[in-house]
GUMIVEX-753460 format. One record per atom (N, C-alpha, C): residue in one letter; x, y, z. Coordinates in steps of 0.02 Angstrom, whole numbers, padded with zeros to 5 digits, always signed. Atoms other than C-alpha are relative to their C-alpha. Example, Ala and Ser with C-alpha at 12.3 -4.5 7.8 and 13.67 -1.06 7.14 Angstrom:
<nodes>
A+00045-00059+00000/A+00615-00225+00390/A+00045+00060+00000/S-00042-00059-00003/S+00684-00053+00357/S-00039+00055+00037/
</nodes>
This chain:
<nodes>
M+00042-00059+00000/M+00000+00000+00000/M+00045+00062+00000/P-00042-00061+00003/P+00074+00170-00049/P-00011+00044+00061/L+00003-00046-00057/L+00113+00295+00087/L-00017+00071-00022/I+00015-00067+00026/I+00106+00452-00021/I-00028-00006-00070/R+00026-00005+00068/R+00020+00504-00181/R+00022+00066-00029/I-00024-00060+00034/I+00094+00629-00303/I-00041+00010-00063/E+00042-00014+00058/E-00020+00712-00431/E+00017+00067-00030/P-00008-00064+00034/P+00016+00845-00561/P-00069+00031-00011/V+00064-00035+00008/V-00121+00977-00572/V+00012+00061-00044/E-00009-00057+00045/E-00139+01102-00714/E-00034+00062+00027/D+00027-00065-00018/D-00164+01285-00671/D-00030+00029-00064/H+00034-00022+00061/H-00293+01346-00797/H+00016+00072-00019/V-00018-00070+00015/V-00234+01527-00785/V+00066+00002-00038/T-00066-00003+00031/T-00051+01496-00830/T+00013-00057-00049/G-00012+00058+00042/G-00064+01327-00916/G+00058-00044+00024/R-00056+00038-00028/R+00078+01263-00807/R-00027-00049+00052/F+00020+00052-00047/F+00075+01117-00686/F+00033+00009+00068/A-00024+00002-00069/A+00093+01109-00498/A-00001-00073+00021/I+00002+00067-00029/I+00119+00955-00391/I-00038+00003+00065/E+00034+00009-00064/E+00004+00900-00252/E+00025-00065+00030/I-00023+00060-00035/I+00073+00777-00124/I-00050-00015+00056/Y+00050+00022-00049/Y-00053+00680-00022/Y+00032-00049+00049/Y-00023+00045-00052/Y-00009+00597+00143/Y-00052-00001+00055/P-00011+00064+00033/P-00076+00473+00181/P-00027+00000-00071/A+00018+00003+00071/A-00104+00419+00001/A-00075+00008-00012/A+00072-00003+00009/A-00292+00407+00027/A-00031+00065+00025/A+00026-00064-00025/A-00308+00584+00098/A-00040+00036-00054/E+00042-00037+00047/E-00440+00694+00019/E+00031+00067-00021/R-00032-00064+00014/R-00337+00855+00029/R+00076-00008+00000/P-00072+00007+00002/P-00153+00877-00016/P+00034+00029+00062/L-00041-00025-00055/L-00024+00899+00120/L+00043+00058-00024/V-00045-00050+00030/V+00088+01000+00003/V-00024+00014-00071/T+00013-00020+00069/T+00051+01097-00157/T+00054+00049-00021/T-00052-00045+00024/T+00189+01177-00259/T-00031+00056-00042/A+00021-00052+00047/A+00178+01333-00365/A-00004-00032-00070/P+00004+00029+00068/P+00127+01297-00547/P+00057+00025-00044/R-00060-00023+00036/R+00300+01310-00623/R+00023-00047-00056/Y-00022+00049+00048/Y+00312+01158-00736/Y-00040+00004-00065/R+00033-00005+00065/R+00272+01156-00922/R-00041-00061-00018/S+00039+00061+00014/S+00206+00978-00921/S-00008-00040+00064/A+00011+00044-00058/A+00137+00850-00800/A+00060-00046+00009/A-00058+00045-00004/A+00284+00735-00842/A+00059+00036+00033/A-00056-00038-00029/A+00411+00871-00799/A-00011+00010+00075/A+00016-00009-00071/A+00323+00903-00634/A+00013-00063+00039/E-00011+00064-00034/E+00325+00719-00587/E+00074-00017+00003/Q-00071+00017+00002/Q+00506+00694-00641/Q+00040+00043+00049/D-00035-00044-00046/D+00566+00845-00542/D-00014-00019+00072/T+00019+00020-00068/T+00472+00788-00387/T+00038-00063+00020/I-00036+00062-00014/I+00549+00615-00398/I+00075+00015+00010/A-00071-00018-00007/A+00723+00691-00422/A+00013+00034+00067/I-00009-00034-00065/I+00700+00803-00269/I-00003-00050+00057/L+00005+00050-00053/L+00643+00657-00162/L+00061-00046+00001/A-00059+00043+00004/A+00786+00547-00224/A+00063+00035+00026/A-00059-00037-00024/A+00916+00682-00192/A-00001+00008+00075/S+00006-00007-00073/S+00851+00709-00016/S+00014-00066+00035/A-00011+00065-00030/A+00852+00523+00021/A+00073-00022-00004/N-00069+00019+00009/N+01029+00503-00045/N+00050+00046+00034/N-00044-00048-00034/N+01099+00654+00046/N-00032+00020+00066/P+00030-00017-00064/P+01041+00647+00227/P+00031+00062+00031/A-00024-00059-00035/A+01059+00799+00337/A+00065-00016+00038/P-00062+00013-00037/P+01230+00819+00419/P-00016-00018+00073/E+00009+00020-00068/E+01248+00741+00589/E+00012+00058+00048/E-00009-00053-00049/E+01229+00856+00739/E+00064-00010+00039/P-00059+00007-00042/P+01386+00894+00839/P-00018-00034+00067/A+00013+00037-00062/A+01402+00788+00997/A-00024+00045+00057/D+00021-00044-00054/D+01380+00939+01110/D-00072+00027-00008/R+00069-00022+00011/R+01207+00973+01035/R-00050-00056+00007/R+00045+00057-00006/R+01136+00799+01058/R-00032-00005+00066/
</nodes>
């Protein structure tokens, strides 16, 4: 069962696409909505996947020992 749902949504004013991220996947309203900056739904999805992959592959730096 998927944990999140990612959907491209066209902005009818600009003709560009935004991304809506739903969590949990079955949620009725999006948790996050981006600005409509993508020229196509495919570009919006690909960029979102690239952002998620980059974040997963580059975890935040570890806190110094004196801050733990």
